[in-house]
DORO-783192 format. One record per residue (C-alpha): residue number from 0; residue in one letter; x negated, y, z. Coordinates in steps of 0.02 Angstrom, whole numbers. Last residue first. Example, Ala and Ser with C-alpha at 12.3 -4.5 7.8 and 13.67 -1.06 7.14 Angstrom:
2
ZAFI,1,S,-684,-53,357
ZAFI,0,A,-615,-225,390
***
This chain:
255
ZAFI,254,X,-772,554,854
ZAFI,253,X,-690,398,783
ZAFI,252,X,-619,313,934
ZAFI,251,X,-565,448,1054
ZAFI,250,X,-487,590,956
ZAFI,249,X,-470,487,799
ZAFI,248,X,-353,366,886
ZAFI,247,X,-246,506,957
ZAFI,246,X,-235,579,781
ZAFI,245,X,-171,416,706
ZAFI,244,X,10,474,696
ZAFI,243,X,105,356,584
ZAFI,242,X,172,240,718
ZAFI,241,X,222,387,825
ZAFI,240,X,209,405,1012
ZAFI,239,X,166,579,1071
ZAFI,238,X,98,577,1246
ZAFI,237,X,195,661,1386
ZAFI,236,X,79,749,1506
ZAFI,235,X,-3,695,1668
ZAFI,234,X,-111,831,1748
ZAFI,233,X,-298,798,1746
ZAFI,232,X,-342,982,1744
ZAFI,231,X,-298,998,1560
ZAFI,230,X,-194,852,1498
ZAFI,229,X,-183,670,1543
ZAFI,228,X,-76,542,1454
ZAFI,227,X,98,477,1485
ZAFI,226,X,211,364,1379
ZAFI,225,X,189,211,1487
ZAFI,224,X,134,252,1664
ZAFI,223,X,-57,261,1680
ZAFI,222,X,-147,151,1807
ZAFI,221,X,-16,16,1827
ZAFI,220,X,38,26,1644
ZAFI,219,X,-143,5,1591
ZAFI,218,X,-166,-148,1703
ZAFI,217,X,-8,-230,1636
ZAFI,216,X,-55,-191,1456
ZAFI,215,X,-226,-270,1482
ZAFI,214,X,-150,-424,1565
ZAFI,213,X,-28,-445,1421
ZAFI,212,X,-167,-427,1293
ZAFI,211,X,-275,-555,1383
ZAFI,210,X,-128,-675,1393
ZAFI,209,X,-101,-663,1205
ZAFI,208,X,-287,-686,1170
ZAFI,207,X,-291,-842,1279
ZAFI,206,X,-140,-912,1187
ZAFI,205,X,-217,-879,1017
ZAFI,204,X,-386,-960,1053
ZAFI,203,X,-414,-1000,869
ZAFI,202,X,-265,-1119,875
ZAFI,201,X,-232,-1152,1061
ZAFI,200,X,-43,-1129,1046
ZAFI,199,X,-55,-1248,899
ZAFI,198,X,-116,-1383,1018
ZAFI,197,X,46,-1381,1117
ZAFI,196,X,150,-1383,958
ZAFI,195,X,54,-1537,900
ZAFI,194,X,87,-1624,1066
ZAFI,193,X,274,-1598,1047
ZAFI,192,X,271,-1645,863
ZAFI,191,X,181,-1809,903
ZAFI,190,X,305,-1853,1041
ZAFI,189,X,456,-1815,932
ZAFI,188,X,388,-1912,784
ZAFI,187,X,346,-2064,892
ZAFI,186,X,522,-2065,965
ZAFI,185,X,595,-2046,790
ZAFI,184,X,501,-2197,724
ZAFI,183,X,550,-2305,876
ZAFI,182,X,736,-2266,875
ZAFI,181,X,776,-2422,774
ZAFI,180,X,695,-2519,915
ZAFI,179,X,841,-2470,1027
ZAFI,178,X,969,-2544,908
ZAFI,177,X,868,-2704,889
ZAFI,176,X,861,-2730,1076
ZAFI,175,X,719,-2738,1203
ZAFI,174,X,645,-2566,1180
ZAFI,173,X,626,-2551,1370
ZAFI,172,X,441,-2513,1393
ZAFI,171,X,393,-2694,1425
ZAFI,170,X,479,-2742,1262
ZAFI,169,X,390,-2606,1160
ZAFI,168,X,219,-2642,1235
ZAFI,167,X,105,-2679,1087
ZAFI,166,X,199,-2578,956
ZAFI,165,X,233,-2437,1078
ZAFI,164,X,49,-2421,1120
ZAFI,163,X,-1,-2433,937
ZAFI,162,X,111,-2285,895
ZAFI,161,X,40,-2188,1042
ZAFI,160,X,-136,-2219,975
ZAFI,159,X,-99,-2175,794
ZAFI,158,X,-6,-2016,839
ZAFI,157,X,-143,-1960,958
ZAFI,156,X,-275,-1983,823
ZAFI,155,X,-174,-1878,701
ZAFI,154,X,-148,-1746,836
ZAFI,153,X,-334,-1739,874
ZAFI,152,X,-386,-1732,691
ZAFI,151,X,-259,-1598,646
ZAFI,150,X,-311,-1493,795
ZAFI,149,X,-496,-1509,751
ZAFI,148,X,-464,-1456,571
ZAFI,147,X,-357,-1308,624
ZAFI,146,X,-488,-1234,739
ZAFI,145,X,-476,-1258,926
ZAFI,144,X,-496,-1137,1071
ZAFI,143,X,-426,-1197,1237
ZAFI,142,X,-291,-1110,1339
ZAFI,141,X,-153,-1222,1271
ZAFI,140,X,-245,-1382,1313
ZAFI,139,X,-309,-1345,1488
ZAFI,138,X,-143,-1267,1531
ZAFI,137,X,-53,-1432,1512
ZAFI,136,X,43,-1533,1385
ZAFI,135,X,-95,-1653,1330
ZAFI,134,X,-140,-1752,1487
ZAFI,133,X,40,-1739,1550
ZAFI,132,X,95,-1824,1389
ZAFI,131,X,3,-1984,1434
ZAFI,130,X,78,-2000,1608
ZAFI,129,X,248,-1953,1538
ZAFI,128,X,237,-2095,1412
ZAFI,127,X,191,-2224,1544
ZAFI,126,X,321,-2163,1669
ZAFI,125,X,459,-2170,1539
ZAFI,124,X,411,-2345,1484
ZAFI,123,X,401,-2410,1663
ZAFI,122,X,569,-2332,1709
ZAFI,121,X,655,-2407,1556
ZAFI,120,X,659,-2326,1386
ZAFI,119,X,806,-2277,1275
ZAFI,118,X,942,-2290,1407
ZAFI,117,X,1103,-2283,1304
ZAFI,116,X,1115,-2473,1293
ZAFI,115,X,1104,-2481,1483
ZAFI,114,X,1265,-2382,1502
ZAFI,113,X,1274,-2249,1638
ZAFI,112,X,1155,-2124,1558
ZAFI,111,X,1102,-1990,1682
ZAFI,110,X,1182,-1817,1658
ZAFI,109,X,1076,-1674,1596
ZAFI,108,X,1122,-1493,1631
ZAFI,107,X,1158,-1345,1517
ZAFI,106,X,1246,-1200,1600
ZAFI,105,X,1408,-1115,1548
ZAFI,104,X,1507,-1182,1695
ZAFI,103,X,1450,-1358,1649
ZAFI,102,X,1373,-1386,1478
ZAFI,101,X,1317,-1564,1448
ZAFI,100,X,1156,-1648,1392
ZAFI,99,X,1161,-1839,1407
ZAFI,98,X,1012,-1930,1481
ZAFI,97,X,935,-2061,1367
ZAFI,96,X,786,-2090,1481
ZAFI,95,X,663,-2039,1345
ZAFI,94,X,759,-1880,1307
ZAFI,93,X,772,-1830,1490
ZAFI,92,X,585,-1859,1509
ZAFI,91,X,550,-1748,1358
ZAFI,90,X,659,-1613,1435
ZAFI,89,X,561,-1620,1597
ZAFI,88,X,394,-1615,1506
ZAFI,87,X,449,-1456,1419
ZAFI,86,X,510,-1379,1583
ZAFI,85,X,347,-1425,1669
ZAFI,84,X,246,-1327,1541
ZAFI,83,X,216,-1170,1644
ZAFI,82,X,91,-1058,1555
ZAFI,81,X,220,-931,1497
ZAFI,80,X,303,-937,1668
ZAFI,79,X,136,-902,1752
ZAFI,78,X,111,-752,1637
ZAFI,77,X,286,-686,1674
ZAFI,76,X,262,-712,1861
ZAFI,75,X,103,-608,1855
ZAFI,74,X,196,-471,1759
ZAFI,73,X,339,-473,1884
ZAFI,72,X,227,-444,2034
ZAFI,71,X,159,-569,2158
ZAFI,70,X,262,-683,2268
ZAFI,69,X,338,-847,2218
ZAFI,68,X,318,-971,2078
ZAFI,67,X,355,-1147,2135
ZAFI,66,X,289,-1281,2020
ZAFI,65,X,382,-1445,2005
ZAFI,64,X,516,-1360,1903
ZAFI,63,X,706,-1356,1900
ZAFI,62,X,783,-1248,1765
ZAFI,61,X,949,-1336,1737
ZAFI,60,X,963,-1375,1922
ZAFI,59,X,943,-1190,1968
ZAFI,58,X,1118,-1151,1906
ZAFI,57,X,1177,-970,1918
ZAFI,56,X,1015,-892,1980
ZAFI,55,X,918,-989,1849
ZAFI,54,X,1015,-899,1713
ZAFI,53,X,948,-731,1770
ZAFI,52,X,770,-797,1782
ZAFI,51,X,781,-869,1606
ZAFI,50,X,850,-705,1539
ZAFI,49,X,710,-605,1622
ZAFI,48,X,580,-723,1549
ZAFI,47,X,652,-708,1374
ZAFI,46,X,657,-519,1390
ZAFI,45,X,476,-516,1448
ZAFI,44,X,426,-626,1302
ZAFI,43,X,512,-508,1180
ZAFI,42,X,425,-358,1259
ZAFI,41,X,256,-445,1244
ZAFI,40,X,289,-477,1059
ZAFI,39,X,345,-297,1032
ZAFI,38,X,189,-229,1118
ZAFI,37,X,79,-338,1007
ZAFI,36,X,167,-271,852
ZAFI,35,X,144,-91,911
ZAFI,34,X,-42,-123,938
ZAFI,33,X,-58,-202,766
ZAFI,32,X,27,-50,689
ZAFI,31,X,-96,64,778
ZAFI,30,X,-241,-39,713
ZAFI,29,X,-177,-25,535
ZAFI,28,X,-148,163,550
ZAFI,27,X,-325,189,616
ZAFI,26,X,-398,83,475
ZAFI,25,X,-304,183,343
ZAFI,24,X,-370,347,413
ZAFI,23,X,-547,279,422
ZAFI,22,X,-537,216,242
ZAFI,21,X,-466,381,182
ZAFI,20,X,-618,468,254
ZAFI,19,X,-616,578,407
ZAFI,18,X,-713,743,408
ZAFI,17,X,-587,862,486
ZAFI,16,X,-536,920,312
ZAFI,15,X,-498,738,272
ZAFI,14,X,-380,733,420
ZAFI,13,X,-289,889,358
ZAFI,12,X,-280,822,180
ZAFI,11,X,-198,661,242
ZAFI,10,X,-76,762,345
ZAFI,9,X,-30,866,191
ZAFI,8,X,-11,709,85
ZAFI,7,X,123,642,200
ZAFI,6,X,71,477,280
ZAFI,5,X,107,293,244
ZAFI,4,X,149,301,59
ZAFI,3,X,7,425,33
ZAFI,2,X,-113,291,94
ZAFI,1,X,-65,172,-46
ZAFI,0,X,0,0,0
***
């Protein structure tokens, strides 16, 4: 996109008169857009967290977790909630047990299967799969730094191993009828996709970068309230916020 499509020509000429090149102006606009995009992502996560906390007040059973998050400020709780994978493991366990999802009073809860034919895996099978998944769906995985080739190799290897496990122990794990064994391909697909999604959060250290940005924003908001800067004499003044206004970048970054 041409520079004059992003800024009026008069503003471009003014910046050029101050000694800035078109490349510097374009770079400042790009970085400012990236900052706005990061702020929007963090805001969306905060809204999701707030919604989850509001729903939990109505029916804590649907959001039960083995990890108790208490104390600290809202930003710390948000980061812990982002890293908390117990809810994913809990849903996987419900799926493996054949529990039935049902809405009660507007909340989703899982009811245990009463018929044995609806129980996909037995207790041993569920425990074995959950033991394996817990080694992949954890903070150590999502906060790592993997390239795409490594992720593909690890997930491919995991798929082969878990497939072999089910093949060798399918009766011990509860797949003791023909109808249950028909679910085998889908069970493997669901487990592989769940682990793959976990690894994708670690693609090129993306999850760590996201947490770093959130922590930086939290610290900045604590020191300087959002939308305020400092004027003459250290007095706080309103700071102009415009996507196409790179002057505040030039004032500190390019001089």
